[in-house]
C-alpha positions as CSV (number, residue, x, y, z in Angstrom):
1,M,76.3,39.4,6.1
2,N,78.3,37.2,8.5
3,W,78.1,37.8,12.2
4,D,80.4,36.7,15.1
5,P,78.2,34.3,17.1
6,T,79.9,35.2,20.4
7,P,77.1,36.4,22.8
8,T,77.5,39.8,24.3
9,D,76.0,42.0,27.0
10,T,75.7,45.7,27.5
11,A,77.6,47.1,30.5
12,A,76.7,50.2,32.6
13,D,78.7,52.5,30.3
14,G,77.1,51.1,27.2
15,R,80.0,48.8,26.2
16,L,79.3,45.3,24.9
17,V,80.8,42.8,27.3
18,G,80.5,39.2,28.6
19,A,77.4,37.0,28.7
20,A,74.3,36.9,26.5
21,A,72.6,40.2,25.8
22,D,68.9,40.7,25.5
23,G,67.9,39.8,22.0
24,E,65.5,42.6,21.6
25,D,68.1,45.2,22.6
26,Q,70.5,43.7,20.1
27,A,67.8,44.0,17.4
28,V,67.1,47.6,18.3
29,E,70.8,48.5,18.2
30,A,71.1,46.9,14.8
31,A,68.1,48.8,13.5
32,L,69.5,52.1,14.7
33,R,72.8,51.7,12.9
34,P,73.3,54.0,9.9
35,K,73.5,52.1,6.7
36,S,75.6,54.6,4.7
37,L,78.1,57.4,5.2
38,A,75.4,60.0,4.3
39,E,73.3,58.7,7.3
40,F,76.2,58.6,9.7
41,V,76.1,61.5,12.2
42,G,79.3,63.1,13.4
43,Q,83.0,62.3,12.8
44,E,83.0,64.8,9.9
45,R,86.7,64.6,9.1
46,V,86.7,60.8,9.2
47,R,83.6,60.5,7.0
48,E,85.1,62.9,4.4
49,Q,88.4,61.1,4.3
50,L,86.8,57.6,4.2
51,D,84.4,58.7,1.5
52,L,87.3,59.7,-0.8
53,V,89.0,56.3,-0.1
54,L,85.9,54.3,-1.0
55,K,84.9,56.3,-4.0
56,A,88.4,56.1,-5.5
57,A,88.4,52.3,-5.0
58,R,85.0,52.0,-6.7
59,Q,86.1,54.1,-9.6
60,R,89.2,51.9,-10.1
61,G,87.1,48.8,-9.7
62,A,89.6,47.7,-7.0
63,T,89.3,46.5,-3.4
64,A,89.4,49.3,-0.8
65,D,92.6,49.8,1.2
66,H,92.8,48.3,4.7
67,V,91.3,50.6,7.3
68,L,92.2,51.0,11.0
69,L,89.7,52.7,13.2
70,S,90.7,53.7,16.8
71,G,88.8,55.3,19.6
72,A,86.8,54.7,22.7
73,P,84.0,52.1,22.8
74,G,80.6,53.1,21.4
75,L,81.8,55.8,18.9
76,G,80.8,53.9,15.8
77,K,83.7,51.7,14.7
78,T,81.6,48.6,14.1
79,T,79.0,50.7,12.3
80,L,81.6,52.2,10.0
81,S,82.9,48.8,9.1
82,M,79.4,47.7,8.0
83,I,79.1,51.0,6.1
84,I,82.4,50.3,4.3
85,A,81.1,46.9,3.2
86,A,77.8,48.4,2.1
87,E,79.4,51.2,0.2
88,M,81.7,48.7,-1.6
89,E,78.7,46.4,-2.1
90,A,80.7,43.6,-0.5
91,P,79.9,41.0,2.2
92,I,81.3,41.4,5.6
93,R,82.7,39.0,8.1
94,I,83.0,40.0,11.8
95,T,85.3,38.6,14.4
96,S,87.6,39.8,17.2
97,G,91.2,39.7,18.3
98,P,90.5,37.6,21.4
99,A,88.8,35.0,19.3
100,I,91.9,34.4,17.2
101,Q,94.3,32.6,19.6
102,H,96.3,30.6,17.0
103,A,97.6,31.3,13.5
104,G,95.5,28.4,12.3
105,D,92.3,30.3,13.4
106,L,93.3,33.2,11.2
107,A,94.3,31.0,8.3
108,A,90.9,29.3,8.3
109,I,89.1,32.7,8.2
110,L,91.4,34.2,5.5
111,S,91.2,31.1,3.3
112,S,87.4,31.3,3.2
113,L,87.1,35.0,2.2
114,Q,85.6,35.9,-1.1
115,E,87.2,38.4,-3.4
116,G,86.5,42.0,-2.2
117,E,85.0,40.8,1.1
118,V,85.4,43.0,4.2
119,L,86.9,41.4,7.3
120,F,86.2,43.3,10.5
121,L,88.6,42.5,13.3
122,D,87.5,44.1,16.5
123,E,89.9,44.7,19.3
124,I,92.7,43.9,16.9
125,H,95.4,44.7,19.5
126,R,94.3,41.6,21.5
127,M,95.2,39.2,18.7
128,S,97.9,36.5,19.5
129,R,101.4,37.2,18.2
130,P,101.6,34.2,15.8
131,A,98.3,35.3,14.2
132,E,99.5,38.8,14.1
133,E,102.6,37.9,12.2
134,M,100.6,35.8,9.7
135,L,98.4,38.9,9.1
136,Y,101.4,40.9,8.0
137,M,101.8,38.9,4.8
138,A,98.1,38.5,4.3
139,M,97.5,42.2,4.3
140,E,100.5,43.1,2.1
141,D,100.8,40.2,-0.4
142,F,97.4,38.5,0.0
143,R,99.2,35.3,0.8
144,V,99.7,33.1,3.9
145,D,102.1,30.3,4.5
146,V,100.5,27.2,6.1
147,I,102.9,25.1,8.1
148,V,102.4,21.4,7.6
149,G,104.2,19.0,9.9
150,K,106.5,19.6,12.9
151,G,110.2,19.8,13.6
152,P,112.8,19.5,10.8
153,G,110.3,17.9,8.5
154,A,107.8,20.8,8.6
155,T,107.1,22.6,5.3
156,A,105.5,25.9,4.5
157,I,102.8,25.7,1.8
158,P,102.0,29.1,0.3
159,L,98.2,29.8,0.0
160,E,97.1,32.6,-2.3
161,L,94.2,34.8,-1.0
162,P,91.7,36.8,-2.9
163,P,92.0,40.6,-2.5
164,F,90.1,41.6,0.6
165,T,89.7,44.7,2.9
166,L,90.7,44.4,6.5
167,V,89.0,46.8,8.9
168,G,90.7,46.8,12.2
169,A,89.2,48.4,15.3
170,T,91.0,49.2,18.5
171,T,90.4,51.1,21.7
172,R,94.2,51.1,22.3
173,A,96.0,52.1,19.2
174,G,99.3,52.4,21.1
175,L,99.3,48.7,21.7
176,L,99.5,47.9,18.0
177,P,103.0,47.1,16.8
178,P,104.3,49.5,14.2
179,P,104.7,46.8,11.5
180,L,100.9,46.1,11.7
181,R,99.9,49.7,12.0
182,D,101.9,50.6,8.9
183,R,100.2,48.1,6.7
184,F,96.9,49.9,7.0
185,G,96.3,52.2,4.0
186,F,93.9,54.5,5.9
187,T,93.9,55.1,9.7
188,A,91.3,57.2,11.6
189,H,90.8,58.2,15.2
190,M,87.2,58.5,16.3
191,E,86.6,61.5,18.6
192,F,84.0,61.9,21.3
193,Y,80.8,63.6,20.1
194,G,79.7,67.1,21.0
195,P,76.2,67.8,22.5
196,S,74.8,69.0,19.2
197,E,75.9,65.9,17.4
198,L,74.4,63.7,20.0
199,E,71.1,65.5,19.8
200,R,71.1,64.7,16.1
201,V,71.8,61.0,16.9
202,I,69.0,60.9,19.5
203,S,66.5,62.7,17.2
204,R,67.3,60.2,14.4
205,S,67.0,57.2,16.7
206,A,63.7,58.5,18.2
207,E,62.3,58.8,14.8
208,L,63.3,55.2,14.0
209,L,61.8,54.0,17.3
210,D,58.6,56.0,16.8
211,V,59.2,58.0,19.9
212,T,57.9,61.6,20.2
213,I,60.7,63.7,21.6
214,E,61.0,67.4,22.0
215,A,64.2,69.3,21.3
216,D,64.9,70.0,25.0
217,G,64.3,66.4,25.8
218,A,66.9,65.3,23.3
219,G,69.3,67.9,24.7
220,E,68.8,66.6,28.2
221,I,69.7,63.1,27.2
222,A,72.6,64.3,25.0
223,G,74.2,66.1,28.0
224,R,74.3,62.9,30.0
225,S,75.5,60.6,27.3
226,R,79.3,60.9,27.9
227,G,80.0,62.0,24.3
228,T,79.1,58.5,23.1
229,P,76.3,57.6,20.6
230,R,75.9,54.0,22.0
231,I,75.2,55.4,25.5
232,A,72.9,58.1,24.0
233,N,70.8,55.4,22.3
234,R,70.7,53.3,25.4
235,L,69.5,56.2,27.6
236,L,66.9,57.1,25.0
237,R,65.4,53.6,25.2
238,R,65.2,53.8,29.0
239,V,63.7,57.3,28.9
240,R,61.2,56.0,26.3
241,D,60.2,53.3,28.8
242,Y,59.7,55.9,31.5
243,A,57.7,58.2,29.3
244,Q,55.5,55.3,28.2
245,V,54.7,54.1,31.7
246,K,54.8,57.4,33.8
247,A,53.6,59.9,31.2
248,D,51.9,60.3,27.8
249,G,54.9,58.9,25.9
250,T,56.3,62.2,24.9
251,V,59.9,62.8,25.9
252,T,60.3,66.3,27.3
253,R,63.2,67.8,29.3
254,E,61.4,67.2,32.6
255,I,60.5,63.6,31.7
256,A,64.1,62.9,30.5
257,A,65.5,64.3,33.7
258,A,63.1,62.3,35.9
259,A,63.7,59.1,34.0
260,L,67.5,59.4,34.2
261,K,67.3,60.1,37.9
262,V,65.5,56.8,38.3
263,Y,68.4,55.1,36.4
264,E,71.0,57.0,38.5
265,V,72.5,59.0,35.7
266,D,73.2,62.6,36.9
267,G,73.4,65.8,35.0
268,R,77.0,65.3,33.9
269,G,76.5,61.7,32.9
270,L,78.0,60.1,36.0
271,D,76.4,56.8,37.0
272,R,76.4,54.8,40.2
273,L,80.0,53.5,39.7
274,D,81.4,56.9,38.8
275,R,79.9,58.4,42.0
276,A,81.0,55.5,44.1
277,V,84.6,56.0,43.0
278,L,84.4,59.8,43.7
279,Q,82.7,59.3,47.1
280,A,85.3,56.7,48.2
281,L,88.1,59.0,47.0
282,L,86.7,62.0,48.8
283,K,85.2,60.6,51.9
284,L,87.5,57.7,52.7
285,F,90.8,59.1,51.5
286,G,90.3,62.8,51.8
287,G,90.7,63.4,48.0
288,G,93.8,61.2,47.6
289,P,96.4,60.3,46.5
290,V,95.3,56.7,46.7
291,G,96.3,53.7,44.6
292,L,94.0,52.1,42.1
293,S,93.9,48.8,43.8
294,T,92.9,50.3,47.2
295,L,90.3,52.5,45.5
296,S,88.8,49.4,43.7
297,V,88.5,47.5,47.0
298,A,86.8,50.5,48.6
299,V,84.1,50.5,46.0
300,G,83.8,46.7,45.8
301,E,84.7,46.5,42.1
302,E,87.5,44.8,40.2
303,R,90.5,47.0,39.5
304,E,90.0,46.6,35.7
305,T,86.4,47.8,36.0
306,V,87.4,51.0,37.8
307,E,90.4,51.6,35.4
308,E,88.6,50.9,32.1
309,V,85.0,51.9,32.8
310,A,84.9,54.7,35.3
311,E,88.3,56.3,35.4
312,P,88.6,57.5,31.7
313,F,85.4,59.5,31.9
314,L,86.2,61.0,35.3
315,V,89.6,62.1,34.0
316,R,88.1,63.5,30.8
317,E,85.5,65.4,32.9
318,G,88.3,66.9,35.0
319,L,87.0,65.2,38.2
320,L,90.0,62.9,38.8
321,A,93.7,63.1,38.1
322,R,96.2,60.3,37.7
323,T,99.6,61.0,39.4
324,P,102.7,58.9,40.2
325,R,101.5,58.7,43.8
326,G,98.0,57.6,42.9
327,R,94.6,58.9,42.0
328,V,93.7,62.5,43.2
329,A,90.3,64.3,43.2
330,T,90.2,67.7,41.6
331,P,88.4,70.7,43.1
332,A,85.6,70.1,40.5
333,A,85.0,66.7,42.1
334,W,84.4,68.2,45.5
335,A,82.1,70.8,44.0
336,H,80.2,68.2,42.0
337,L,79.4,66.1,45.1
338,G,78.7,69.2,47.1
339,L,81.5,68.5,49.6
340,T,84.1,70.9,51.1
341,P,87.8,70.0,50.6
342,P,89.7,69.5,53.9
343,Q,92.2,72.1,54.9
344,G,95.7,71.6,53.4
345,G,94.7,71.2,49.8
346,G,92.4,68.2,49.9
347,T,95.1,65.5,49.6
348,G,93.9,63.6,52.6
349,G,95.1,63.4,56.1
350,T,95.6,59.7,56.6
351,G,98.3,59.0,54.0
352,Q,96.7,55.6,53.5
353,G,96.7,56.0,49.8
354,D,100.5,56.4,49.6
355,L,101.0,52.9,50.8
356,F,99.2,51.4,47.9
357,S,99.9,53.8,45.1
358,S,100.0,52.2,41.7
């Protein structure tokens, strides 16, 4: 199995970003990944459809169709790509869209693939346009044209490729151009997990980690995991640490609640950044509307961090709304923080947000 050597780190919401991650955490995450579709929890519709695609390909003795997986970070796209390779008994090569900046980078990867190999391309929507156009022909005809020379004397040398399966993953399917999206034989959208599914994920992970956990303890963690298995597993490891140091090692509901309070994850799964955004919106701007840039400055974070990490969950929880004039807190946000909306609908009395709406 080939791995992308790019170092990664785990952010507050469980996403893998930036600098080098702790090696032990990476090893634990790898150990917790399901190895087959039968072990994979949740995503019932996607699993059933993908199972049919893979079984049919195996029966024909053919390479599986190209697969596009879309959905929020942490829902299992990378895990499913590894399962596809395992089910097809094929090697897998892992890379990402941002790592392919030139068509030559993609040509080098494609030309070294083995027959039937699975190429996992994470964040495929961030691939450069020249590489993207080369990928069209590679996916459809298993061929690429390598340009030799420059100017009028340049020539295109066709390079035949062995049949392979491309598994693309994206958190923003809308950014994929239609010609690329249409070349995938199977597309699937990964949904957020329900509490009962997350409890199954946590119970399975606890067993693999040799952690004693009670049903209500798993339920407490599941309720604060934002519908995301990656976050559920991360919280389980932190609760395990707390139970080991502060108690007898058994994770109960009380222990889980106490541990997550230490790590600043509240009963609805909001963490420090989420609450900072809501508090700024409510206390400084009277509930809005306020522009994203102004809100980001108020909480001391980059605009992209607020927009991509905190805002999607707050909108999904019904605590924040995006309007043409800016971000607005909902009545549920005031209730969650135990605050009383100002008279006049809670839209703020200063009007500061209107100046910076975005």
